[in-house]
N, C-alpha and C positions, 0 to 999 in steps of 0.2 A: 405599295408598301402597307403592311398591316401590323402596326405596332400594338401590342397587347399590354394590359396592366400586369405588372409583376406582383405576385402574391408576397406578402410580408410575413415574417416570423409570427407565429400564432395562428396562421391559417391552417386548418387541419389537412388540407391537400398536401402540405409540405412534409407531413409525417405519415403519409399513407403510401404504401408500396404501389408502384405503377404496374399496369398490366402489359404483357408483351404485345408488340405489334404483330398482327396476323395478316392485315390487308395492306399491301404495298400499292396504294392507289393514289388518285388525284388528291383526295383529302389528306393523305399523309404528306404529300409533296407541299400542300398548302401549309400544313403544320410546320414543316421544316423551314419554309420561307418566313412564316410568322415568327418562329423562334429566332431565326437569323436576323430579321429586321429589328426585333425587339432587343436582342443582345447588342447589336451594333449601335442602336439608338441610346442605350442605357449610359455609357458603353460598358460592356463587360467582357470577360475572358471566356465565359461559358454560360449556357442557360439550358435548363432541363424543362421538359414539357410540364411537369407538375407546378413549376414556378409561374406558369401562365394559366394554371387551373385545368390542365389536360392530363389525365392519369394514364399516360402511355410512356413506354420506355424509349424515349427519344431525347437526345441532347445535341446542342450545337456548341462549337468552340471557335475562338479566334485568338491564337497564340502565335507570337513572332510572325505576324502577317500571314499566318496559315489559317484559312477559314474552312470549316468542315462540319460534319454532323455524323452521328452514329446512332444506330437503331438496335435495340435489344443487345446492349453491350455485355460482354463477359471479360473480366480483367484477370490478368496474371501479373502479380506484383513481385518486385524484388524484395529480398529480406532486409535490405539496407534502408533505414528510416532517417529522414531529415527532420530532426526535432525542432528546428528553429524557423521553419518556413512560415512566413506571414500569409494568411489566407483571409479573403473577404468573400462576400456573397451578395448578389443583387437583392436577395430577400432580407438582408441585414444592411440596408444602405448606410454607407459612410463608416462602417465598422470593419476592422480586421484584427486578427489575433493569431499568435503562433499556434500552428496545428500540425501534429505529426502526420506525415505521409511517407509512403515508399518513394524512393528517389526515381525509380524506373517502373514503367507500366507498359504492358502490351494489352491493347484493347481489341477484342474481336467482336464483330457484329455485322451489320448490313448497312448499305446506303439506302436512299429513299426509293430505289428501284428494285430492292431485294437482292442486290449483288453482294456477296461476301466481301468484307473489308477487314484488314488487319492494320492497326495503327500502333506505332511504337513511340514512346515519349519518355523524356527524362526531365527532371527538375519541374519547371512550371507546367509543361505539357502533361507530365505524369500526374502532377497535383490536380490539374483540371479534370483529367479523365476520372480520377478517384472521387473528386468533389461532385461532379455531375452524376456519376453512377450511384453515389450515395443518395443523391436526391431521388433517383429512380427507385431506390430501396426504402425511401421514407426516413433516411438518416440525414441529419444536419451536421455541418462541420463542427458545431459546438459539442455534439455528442462524441466527437473524437478527442476532445481535450481532457487533460487530467483534471481531477475535481477542483483543484485550486484555481487553475486557469479558467475553467468553466464558470466558477463562481464570479470571477472578475468580469468575464464576458457577459454574464446575465445581468450584472449591475450596469454595465454599459448599455445593454439593450433596454433596460427599464428607464434609463436616463435619456435615451435617444428621442428626438422630437417626433419620430414616426411611431414610436411605441404606443400601443393601445388604439391605433387607428382602426376603424372598422374594416372588416373583410369586404373586398369589392364583390358586388353581386354580378353574376354573369347572366345577362338576359337572353343572349343567343350565342351559340358557338357552332361553327361549321364542322366541328370535329365530332366523331361518332360518340364521344363520351358526353356530349352536350355541356361541356364546361365543368363537369363533375369528376372527381377522382373515383376510380373504381374500387 
C-alpha cells in the first residue's frame, strides 16, 4: 500500500491542467494503485492524480461500493442540473458546499491497460465523474459555485484549521512527472 499526501487548496498543482496519459505501463498501474489506496485511506469518493501531485489525467472513484478508475476521461453531460447537491473534496478537508452539477454523465476513457471504457452514472456517480474530471482540467469545485456561495465557501476555507499550511515537498516520485504538474 502506498498512501500519498493529498495536496490542499492553494497548491498550484490543483489549478494546473493535467497532461494526457500516453504510456499505459507499470508506472501508470502503480499510480492507479497509489490513488486507490490514498482515496480509500482518506476516505473519499474520488481522487484525481493532481491531488497527489501528479499532473496526469487519471482519477479513481469509490461510489456505492463500486471501485474503479478512468484515464484520459471525456464527459458527455445531461442538460438537467442538480442545483442543491452537496459536494466536498479531499483537498478541502472537512468542508462541503452546494455545487451545481449535471444529474447524469457518460464518461469515456481508458483503463490502466489502455482498453477503452465507457461509464454511465447518475446523481452521486455523475457528480464524482464531473468533480474528478474538473481536477484534471485545473478546475476546483468552488469555481462552479455562484459568486455568493463561492464567497461563503472561501470564508470557510480561510477559517479552516488546515488553511495556510505549507505545500508538501515531494522528494521522490516514481511517476514520470517527478511529482510536478506539467
